[in-house]
FIZA-306189 format. One record per atom (N, C-alpha, C): residue number from 0; x, y, z. Coordinates in Angstrom, 1 decimal. Layout:
<rs>
   seq       px       py       pz
   NUM        X        Y        Z
...
</rs>
This chain:
<rs>
   seq       px       py       pz
     0    180.4    116.6     25.9
     0    179.3    116.2     25.1
     0    178.2    115.6     26.0
     1    177.0    115.8     25.6
     1    175.8    115.3     26.3
     1    175.5    113.8     25.8
     2    175.4    113.0     26.8
     2    175.1    111.6     26.5
     2    173.6    111.4     26.2
     3    173.3    110.6     25.2
     3    171.9    110.3     24.8
     3    171.3    109.3     25.7
     4    170.0    109.6     26.1
     4    169.3    108.7     26.9
     4    168.5    107.7     26.1
     5    168.8    106.5     26.2
     5    168.1    105.5     25.4
     5    167.2    104.6     26.3
     6    166.7    105.2     27.3
     6    165.8    104.4     28.3
     6    164.5    104.1     27.6
     7    164.1    102.8     27.4
     7    162.9    102.5     26.8
     7    161.6    102.8     27.6
     8    161.8    102.9     28.9
     8    160.7    103.2     29.8
     8    160.2    104.7     29.5
     9    161.2    105.6     29.4
     9    160.8    107.0     29.2
     9    160.1    107.1     27.8
    10    160.6    106.5     26.8
    10    160.0    106.5     25.5
    10    158.6    105.9     25.5
    11    158.4    104.8     26.3
    11    157.1    104.2     26.4
    11    156.1    105.1     27.1
    12    156.5    105.8     28.2
    12    155.6    106.7     29.0
    12    155.2    107.9     28.1
    13    156.2    108.5     27.5
    13    155.9    109.7     26.7
    13    155.1    109.3     25.5
    14    155.4    108.2     24.9
    14    154.6    107.8     23.7
    14    153.2    107.5     24.1
    15    153.0    106.8     25.3
    15    151.6    106.5     25.7
    15    150.8    107.8     26.0
    16    151.5    108.8     26.6
    16    150.8    110.1     26.9
    16    150.4    110.8     25.6
    17    151.3    110.7     24.6
    17    151.1    111.3     23.3
    17    149.9    110.7     22.6
    18    149.9    109.3     22.6
    18    148.8    108.6     22.0
    18    147.4    108.9     22.6
    19    147.4    108.9     24.0
    19    146.2    109.3     24.7
    19    145.7    110.7     24.4
    20    146.6    111.6     24.3
    20    146.3    113.0     24.1
    20    145.7    113.2     22.7
    21    146.4    112.6     21.7
    21    145.9    112.8     20.3
    21    144.6    112.0     20.1
    22    144.5    110.8     20.8
    22    143.3    110.1     20.7
    22    142.1    110.8     21.3
    23    142.3    111.5     22.4
    23    141.2    112.2     23.0
    23    140.8    113.4     22.2
    24    141.8    114.1     21.6
    24    141.5    115.2     20.7
    24    140.7    114.7     19.5
    25    141.2    113.6     18.9
    25    140.6    113.1     17.7
    25    139.1    112.6     18.0
    26    138.9    112.0     19.1
    26    137.5    111.6     19.5
    26    136.6    112.8     19.7
    27    137.1    113.9     20.3
    27    136.4    115.1     20.5
    27    136.0    115.7     19.2
    28    136.9    115.8     18.2
    28    136.6    116.3     16.9
    28    135.6    115.4     16.2
    29    135.7    114.1     16.3
    29    134.8    113.2     15.6
    29    133.4    113.3     16.2
    30    133.3    113.5     17.5
    30    132.0    113.6     18.2
    30    131.3    114.9     17.8
    31    132.1    116.0     17.6
    31    131.6    117.3     17.3
    31    131.1    117.4     15.9
    32    131.8    116.9     14.9
    32    131.5    117.0     13.5
    32    131.1    115.7     12.8
    33    131.1    114.6     13.6
    33    130.9    113.3     13.0
    33    129.4    113.1     12.7
    34    129.0    111.9     12.3
    34    127.7    111.6     11.8
    34    126.6    111.7     12.9
    35    126.9    111.6     14.2
    35    125.9    111.7     15.2
    35    126.0    113.1     15.9
    36    126.6    114.0     15.3
    36    126.7    115.3     15.9
    36    125.3    116.0     16.0
    37    124.4    115.7     15.2
    37    123.1    116.2     15.3
    37    122.3    115.8     16.5
    38    122.7    114.7     17.2
    38    122.1    114.2     18.4
    38    122.6    114.9     19.6
    39    123.6    115.7     19.5
    39    124.2    116.4     20.7
    39    123.2    117.4     21.3
    40    123.1    117.5     22.6
    40    122.3    118.5     23.2
    40    123.1    119.7     23.5
    41    122.5    120.9     23.4
    41    123.1    122.1     23.8
    41    122.6    122.5     25.2
    42    123.4    122.0     26.2
    42    122.9    122.2     27.6
    42    122.9    123.6     28.0
    43    123.8    124.4     27.5
    43    123.8    125.9     27.8
    43    122.5    126.5     27.3
    44    122.1    126.2     26.1
    44    120.9    126.7     25.5
    44    119.7    126.2     26.3
    45    119.7    125.0     26.7
    45    118.6    124.5     27.5
    45    118.4    125.2     28.8
    46    119.6    125.5     29.5
    46    119.6    126.2     30.7
    46    119.1    127.6     30.5
    47    119.5    128.3     29.4
    47    119.1    129.6     29.2
    47    117.5    129.7     28.9
    48    117.0    128.6     28.3
    48    115.6    128.5     28.0
    48    114.8    128.4     29.4
    49    115.4    127.6     30.3
    49    114.8    127.5     31.6
    49    114.8    128.8     32.3
    50    115.8    129.6     32.2
    50    115.9    131.0     32.8
    50    114.8    131.8     32.2
    51    114.6    131.7     30.9
    51    113.5    132.5     30.2
    51    112.1    132.2     30.8
    52    111.9    130.9     31.1
    52    110.7    130.4     31.6
    52    110.6    130.7     33.1
    53    111.7    131.0     33.8
    53    111.6    131.3     35.2
    53    111.7    130.0     36.0
    54    112.2    128.9     35.5
    54    112.2    127.6     36.2
    54    113.6    127.0     36.3
    55    114.6    127.8     36.1
    55    116.0    127.3     36.1
    55    116.5    126.9     37.5
    56    116.2    127.7     38.5
    56    116.7    127.4     39.8
    56    115.6    127.4     40.8
    57    115.5    126.5     41.7
    57    114.5    126.5     42.7
    57    115.0    127.5     43.8
    58    114.0    128.3     44.3
    58    114.3    129.2     45.4
    58    113.5    128.9     46.6
    59    112.8    127.8     46.6
    59    112.0    127.4     47.7
    59    112.8    126.5     48.6
    60    113.1    126.9     49.8
    60    114.0    126.2     50.7
    60    113.4    124.9     51.3
    61    112.0    124.9     51.4
    61    111.4    123.8     52.0
    61    111.3    122.5     51.1
    62    111.2    122.7     49.8
    62    111.2    121.6     48.8
    62    112.0    122.0     47.6
    63    112.5    121.0     47.0
    63    113.3    121.2     45.8
    63    112.4    121.5     44.6
    64    112.7    122.6     44.0
    64    111.9    123.0     42.8
    64    112.7    122.6     41.6
    65    112.7    121.3     41.3
    65    113.5    120.8     40.2
    65    112.6    120.5     39.0
    66    113.0    121.0     37.8
    66    112.2    120.8     36.6
    66    113.1    119.9     35.7
    67    112.6    118.8     35.2
    67    113.3    118.0     34.3
    67    113.2    118.6     32.9
    68    114.2    118.3     32.1
    68    114.3    118.9     30.8
    68    113.2    118.5     29.9
    69    112.6    117.4     30.1
    69    111.5    117.0     29.2
    69    110.2    117.7     29.6
    70    110.2    118.5     30.7
    70    109.0    119.3     31.0
    70    109.1    120.7     30.4
    71    110.2    121.1     29.8
    71    110.4    122.4     29.3
    71    109.7    122.5     27.9
    72    108.8    123.4     27.7
    72    108.2    123.5     26.4
    72    109.2    123.9     25.3
    73    109.1    123.4     24.2
    73    109.9    123.7     23.1
    73    109.2    124.8     22.2
    74    110.0    125.3     21.2
    74    109.4    126.4     20.4
    74    108.2    126.0     19.7
    75    108.1    124.7     19.3
    75    107.0    124.2     18.5
    75    105.8    123.9     19.4
    76    105.9    123.9     20.7
    76    104.8    123.7     21.6
    76    103.8    124.9     21.6
    77    102.7    124.6     22.1
    77    101.6    125.6     22.2
    77    102.1    126.7     23.2
    78    102.0    128.0     22.9
    78    102.4    129.0     23.8
    78    101.6    128.9     25.2
    79    100.4    128.5     25.1
    79     99.6    128.4     26.4
    79    100.3    127.4     27.4
    80    101.0    126.4     26.9
    80    101.7    125.4     27.7
    80    102.8    126.1     28.5
    81    103.6    127.0     27.7
    81    104.7    127.7     28.4
    81    104.1    128.7     29.4
    82    103.0    129.4     29.1
    82    102.4    130.3     30.1
    82    101.9    129.5     31.3
    83    101.4    128.3     31.1
    83    100.9    127.5     32.2
    83    102.0    127.2     33.2
    84    103.2    126.8     32.6
    84    104.3    126.4     33.4
    84    104.8    127.6     34.2
    85    104.9    128.8     33.5
    85    105.4    130.0     34.1
    85    104.5    130.4     35.3
    86    103.2    130.4     35.0
    86    102.2    130.7     36.1
    86    102.3    129.8     37.3
    87    102.4    128.5     37.0
    87    102.5    127.5     38.1
    87    103.8    127.8     38.9
    88    104.9    128.1     38.3
    88    106.1    128.3     39.0
    88    106.0    129.6     39.8
    89    105.4    130.6     39.2
    89    105.3    131.9     40.0
    89    104.4    131.7     41.2
    90    103.3    130.9     41.0
    90    102.4    130.7     42.2
    90    103.1    129.9     43.2
    91    104.0    129.0     42.9
    91    104.7    128.2     43.9
    91    105.7    129.1     44.6
    92    106.3    130.1     43.9
    92    107.3    130.9     44.5
    92    106.7    131.9     45.5
    93    105.4    132.3     45.2
    93    104.7    133.2     46.0
    93    104.3    132.6     47.3
    94    103.9    131.3     47.3
    94    103.4    130.6     48.5
    94    104.5    130.3     49.4
</rs>
């Protein structure tokens, strides 16, 4: 017959791991569908938008061509602003 293991340390360790696991999953679900879920940024969508504008990655080895996300024109912005940024980026990559 197999003897039962009544070691409280094992139960405590496994219980702690289980609580942390379910807590992390619960927090992730709450963050995704909770009341502040509308404030989440879609970083993949932002990066794809930067690719559309041609400003996602710097290709100039001499200086970093880094564009901050607040410089990216949004859909409601004037189209001329987007064209201005694209033209500036293209002129920098040519030089």
